[in-house]
C-alpha positions in Angstrom: 0.5 0.1 -0.2 2.6 2.5 1.2 5.5 3.7 -0.8 9.0 4.4 0.9 9.7 7.0 3.0 12.6 8.9 4.2 13.1 8.7 8.0 12.7 12.6 7.7 9.6 12.5 6.2 6.5 13.4 7.7 3.8 14.1 4.8 1.3 11.5 4.8 -1.2 11.4 1.3 -3.9 8.6 2.4 -6.0 8.3 -1.1 -8.8 6.4 -2.8 -11.1 5.9 0.4 -14.6 7.0 1.1 -14.0 9.7 3.4 -16.2 11.0 5.9 -16.4 15.0 5.6 -18.6 17.0 7.7 -20.4 18.2 4.3 -20.9 14.1 3.7 -19.0 11.3 2.5 -16.7 11.7 0.1 -15.9 9.0 -2.8 -12.2 8.6 -3.3 -11.2 11.3 -1.4 -8.1 11.7 0.1 -6.0 13.3 3.1 -3.0 15.0 3.3 -1.0 14.9 6.8 1.7 16.5 7.7 3.3 15.9 11.2 0.1 15.8 13.7 -2.2 17.7 11.5 -4.7 17.4 8.6 -2.8 19.5 6.2 -5.7 19.8 3.5 -9.3 18.6 3.3 -9.5 18.0 -0.6 -12.5 16.5 -1.3 -11.4 14.3 -4.0 -8.0 12.3 -4.9 -7.0 14.5 -8.2 -3.5 16.4 -8.0 0.2 14.9 -7.2 2.3 15.4 -4.1 5.8 13.9 -5.3 6.9 14.9 -1.4 4.4 12.8 0.1 4.2 9.3 0.8 0.9 7.9 -0.5 -1.1 5.4 1.0 -3.7 3.6 -1.4 -6.8 2.9 1.2 -9.1 2.1 -2.0 -11.8 0.1 -0.8 -12.1 1.5 2.8 -14.0 4.1 4.8 -11.9 7.0 7.1 -14.0 8.6 9.6 -12.6 11.0 12.4 -11.2 9.4 15.6 -14.1 8.7 18.1 -14.6 10.4 21.2 -15.7 8.7 24.1 -16.7 11.3 27.0 -18.0 8.5 29.7 -15.6 5.5 29.9 -14.3 4.1 33.1 -11.6 1.5 32.3 -10.0 -1.2 29.7 -7.3 -3.5 29.3 -7.9 -4.8 32.8 -7.1 -1.4 34.3 -9.4 1.6 35.9 -9.0 4.9 35.6 -10.0 5.0 39.5 -6.9 3.2 40.2 -5.1 6.7 41.0 -1.8 4.7 39.1 -0.9 6.7 36.2 0.6 3.9 34.2 -3.0 1.7 34.5 -4.8 4.6 33.6 -2.0 4.7 30.5 -3.3 1.4 29.9 -6.9 1.9 29.5 -6.0 5.0 27.0 -4.1 2.6 25.2 -6.8 0.0 24.9 -9.2 2.4 23.9 -7.0 3.9 21.6 -6.5 1.0 19.3 -10.4 0.5 19.3 -10.3 3.6 17.7 -11.1 6.2 20.5 -8.6 8.7 20.0 -10.0 11.2 22.5 -11.9 10.3 26.0 -12.5 12.0 29.5 -11.6 9.6 31.8 -14.4 8.6 34.4 -14.3 7.9 38.3 -16.7 5.7 40.3 -18.3 6.8 43.4 -15.7 6.8 46.1 -14.9 8.8 49.5 -14.2 12.2 48.4 -10.5 12.2 49.6 -10.0 9.3 47.6 -12.0 10.8 44.5 -10.0 13.8 45.0 -6.5 11.6 44.7 -7.7 10.0 41.5 -8.5 13.5 40.1 -4.8 14.6 40.7 -3.3 11.8 39.0 -5.8 12.2 35.9 -5.6 16.1 35.9 -1.6 15.5 35.1 -2.6 13.0 31.9 -5.2 15.4 30.9 -2.3 18.3 30.9 0.0 15.9 29.1 -2.6 15.5 26.3 -3.4 11.8 27.2 -6.7 12.6 28.5 -9.4 14.9 27.4 -10.5 15.4 30.9 -12.6 13.9 33.7 -15.7 12.9 34.5 -17.1 12.4 37.7 -19.9 9.9 37.9 -20.7 10.0 41.7 -21.1 10.3 44.5 -23.8 12.8 44.4 -26.4 10.5 42.8 -29.5 8.7 43.6 -29.3 5.7 45.8 -32.9 4.4 44.5 -30.9 4.3 41.2 -27.1 3.6 42.1 -26.6 1.5 39.7 -23.1 0.0 40.0 -22.5 2.2 42.8 -21.7 1.2 46.2 -24.7 2.8 48.3 -23.1 3.4 51.6 -20.6 6.0 49.8 -23.5 8.0 48.3 -23.8 11.5 49.6 -26.0 14.7 48.7 -24.4 17.3 46.5 -23.2 19.8 48.9 -22.3 22.7 46.8 -18.9 22.4 49.2 -18.3 19.1 48.2 -18.7 19.6 44.7 -16.3 22.4 44.4 -14.0 20.5 46.2 -13.9 17.9 43.7 -13.8 20.6 40.7 -10.9 22.0 42.6 -8.9 18.8 42.9 -9.3 18.7 39.5 -7.2 21.6 38.7 -9.2 23.0 35.6 -9.6 19.6 33.9 -13.1 18.9 35.3 -15.1 18.3 32.4 -18.5 17.0 33.5 -20.6 16.0 37.0 -23.2 13.6 37.2 -25.7 14.7 39.3 -29.6 13.4 40.7 -30.9 16.8 40.8 -33.8 15.9 43.1 -31.4 15.4 46.1 -30.8 18.3 48.6 -28.4 20.9 47.2 -28.9 19.3 43.8 -30.3 22.9 42.2 -27.7 24.9 43.5 -24.8 22.3 42.7 -26.0 22.3 38.8 -25.4 26.1 39.1 -22.5 26.1 40.2 -21.1 23.5 37.8 -22.5 25.4 34.8 -21.0 28.6 36.4 -17.4 26.8 36.4 -17.6 25.6 33.3 -18.5 22.1 34.0 -21.2 19.7 31.9 -23.6 19.2 34.6 -25.1 15.9 33.8 -28.4 14.1 34.7 -28.0 10.8 35.8 -28.7 8.2 38.5 -31.9 9.8 39.1 -34.9 9.2 40.6 -35.9 12.8 39.3 -39.5 13.3 37.8 -40.5 15.4 34.7 -40.5 19.0 36.5 -37.8 18.4 38.4 -35.8 17.3 35.6 -36.9 20.5 33.5 -36.0 22.5 36.8 -32.4 21.2 36.3 -32.0 21.9 32.9 -33.1 25.7 33.3 -30.4 25.5 36.0 -27.9 24.9 33.6 -27.7 21.0 33.1 -26.7 19.9 29.2 -26.2 16.6 29.3 -28.3 13.1 30.1 -26.2 10.8 31.6 -26.6 7.1 29.8 -30.2 7.7 29.2 -33.1 5.5 30.3 -30.2 3.2 32.4 -30.2 4.3 36.2 -33.5 6.6 35.8 -37.2 6.3 35.9 -39.1 4.8 32.8 -40.7 6.6 30.3 -44.8 6.7 31.7 -47.7 7.9 30.4 -49.1 9.5 33.2 -45.7 9.9 35.1 -43.3 10.9 32.2 -40.2 11.4 34.1 -37.0 12.2 33.7 -36.6 10.3 30.1 -39.3 12.9 28.4 -38.0 16.1 29.8 -34.4 15.0 28.6 -35.2 13.9 24.7 -37.7 17.0 24.4 -35.3 19.9 25.2 -33.0 21.0 22.5 -30.3 22.0 25.3 -29.6 18.7 26.3 -27.6 15.9 24.5 -28.2 12.4 25.5 -25.6 9.4 26.1 -26.6 6.2 24.5 -24.6 3.1 25.2 -25.2 1.2 21.6 -24.0 -2.5 22.9 -27.2 -4.1 22.5 -27.0 -4.9 26.2 -28.3 -1.5 28.0 -30.9 -0.4 25.5 -33.5 -2.4 23.1 -32.8 -1.6 19.5 -35.9 0.3 19.4 -35.5 2.5 22.3 -31.9 3.3 21.0 -34.2 4.4 17.6 -36.7 6.2 19.3 -34.0 8.5 21.6 -32.2 9.0 18.2 -35.3 9.9 16.1 -36.8 12.0 18.9 -33.7 13.8 19.9 -31.7 14.2 16.2 -28.0 13.3 15.4 -27.1 16.7 16.5 -28.1 15.5 20.2 -26.6 12.2 20.9 -23.4 10.9 21.9 -22.7 7.3 21.9 -20.4 6.7 24.8 -19.0 3.1 26.1 -19.3 3.4 29.7 -16.8 1.1 29.7 -15.5 -1.1 32.7 -12.0 -2.8 33.0 -12.9 -5.3 30.8 -13.3 -3.8 27.9 -10.8 -5.3 25.2 -10.3 -8.0 27.7 -12.0 -11.8 28.1 -14.8 -12.8 30.5 -13.6 -12.9 34.2 -13.6 -11.2 37.4 -12.5 -7.7 37.0 -12.5 -4.1 39.8 -15.2 -1.5 39.3 -13.8 1.4 42.1 -14.0 -0.9 45.6 -16.4 -3.4 43.5 -16.1 -6.6 42.6 -17.5 -7.2 38.4 -18.1 -10.5 37.1 -18.2 -10.6 33.3 -20.1 -13.6 31.6 -20.7 -13.5 27.9 -19.6 -9.7 27.6 -21.8 -8.4 30.1 -20.6 -6.9 33.1 -22.0 -7.2 36.5 -21.7 -6.3 40.4 -20.9 -10.2 41.9 -21.6 -9.3 45.7 -23.5 -7.2 48.2 -26.6 -5.1 48.2 -26.1 -4.1 44.5 -25.0 -7.7 43.0 -26.6 -8.5 40.0 -26.4 -4.9 38.7 -25.2 -4.3 35.1 -22.0 -2.6 35.7 -20.7 -0.6 32.9 -20.2 -2.3 29.6 -17.3 -4.3 27.9 -18.2 -1.9 24.9 -15.7 -0.4 22.6 -16.7 2.3 20.1 -15.5 0.6 17.0 -18.2 -1.9 17.9 -20.5 0.5 18.6 -20.4 2.7 15.1 -20.4 -1.0 13.5 -23.6 -1.6 15.3 -24.7 1.8 14.1 -24.6 1.4 10.7 -25.5 -2.2 10.2 -28.3 -3.2 12.7 -29.3 0.5 13.8 -29.2 1.7 10.1 -27.8 5.1 10.7 -26.3 6.9 8.0 -22.1 7.0 8.3 -22.6 10.6 9.2 -25.1 10.1 11.7 -22.9 7.8 13.2 -19.7 10.4 12.8 -22.1 12.8 14.7 -22.4 10.7 17.6 -19.1 9.1 18.2 -17.0 11.7 17.1 -18.4 15.3 16.5 -21.0 15.7 19.1 -19.2 14.2 22.1 -15.8 16.6 21.0 -18.2 19.8 21.0 -19.5 18.8 24.5 -15.4 18.2 25.9 -14.3 21.4 24.0 -11.9 19.8 22.0 -13.4 20.1 18.7 -11.4 22.9 17.6 -8.7 19.9 17.0 -10.9 16.7 16.9 -14.3 15.4 16.0 -14.0 15.7 12.1 -11.8 15.3 9.7 -10.7 19.5 8.7 -7.8 21.1 7.6 -6.1 22.0 10.7 -7.1 19.6 13.0 -4.9 16.7 14.8 -4.9 13.7 12.4 -7.3 11.6 14.3 -8.7 9.1 12.3 -10.4 5.5 12.4 -10.0 3.1 8.9 -13.0 0.4 8.4 -13.0 -2.1 5.8 -16.0 -3.0 3.6 -17.6 -4.6 6.4 -17.3 -1.7 8.9 -14.8 -3.6 10.8 -11.5 -1.3 12.3 -8.0 -2.1 10.0 -6.4 1.3 11.1 -6.1 3.6 13.9 -4.0 6.8 13.8 -3.7 9.3 16.6 -1.9 12.4 16.0 -0.3 11.7 12.7 0.8 8.5 14.0 -0.4 4.6 13.2 -1.5 3.1 16.1 -3.0 0.4 14.3 -1.8 0.2 10.5 -3.6 -1.3 7.6 -2.5 -4.1 6.0 0.8 -3.1 3.8 1.2 -0.3 5.6 
């Protein structure tokens, strides 16, 4: 596929592939890459560039690197470990499945422990390894705690919320709050004022209380449908409020376990492609085999790829996922029948915008980071490039 390249040559030309641009999928397209950046966004493969190493990717599809705004672990590791090397293992695992940018999600724990985790993760954000920190818990409902330890939950006292924001040293990207709890609305306002995404999730909130939280500044629904009351015809609950409001982006876990395909289709139709972010909510077993894994202070058993709490009062609860975003993309276009453009919005453009990194990620445009995924005709991943470097090389490159 590739011609020979001198050691100091840093210009690469990818040609012949279908390319998912913001304007649509371009047939027989090309992308020029210089160093870590996309050098141009020519829509066709015409023209020659004698200085570039040409890589023929005919028969393939190139999409932007995926962006995951909610991921806890992978590769046997966890972002809650407070171990920089383990956190890098998590990041590397997901990168090799196409996620070139991600926010690290924590799990409910003691405030001091969470602050220590945030300090480690903040350094990785500052080094460019992560795109921010997402605190999922402890400010969530004991009635909808899912895979979070009930005894560690607490009401969202704004002083405690501020403590975690400060511990992240400017890298806090998002915090999940149950807004019906004492201090919930005040904490949502605090997060919004601090430039941190206030996400509604793990909540027992009703329709009206959810609308209040949106008016207070919440902009994201944490894994919509999961860990919240269902949609009822007399009690529409948080789902209806979150789907109907144009200010809310809804997270969806597209793994075939968390959501029935009909529910995912309904959410995508009601919210529209511009308001959906596919996430993994992955824990340490992502990219690994079945077995026993830690999730924060808990133990999780993975069987047939589904993770569940193995002991304690929440035993049997689904504990995140083992999903990777390349699988979510393939499912989106083959099973959910989304267009490539819609899938790119949900897996790249929308989460990049929410995380505030859309100036460098989320789409294949001139000047942005050379973060891209190469898929074959069956939508299976065959290549990953991050900042101009191949992490997974297509055959022959």
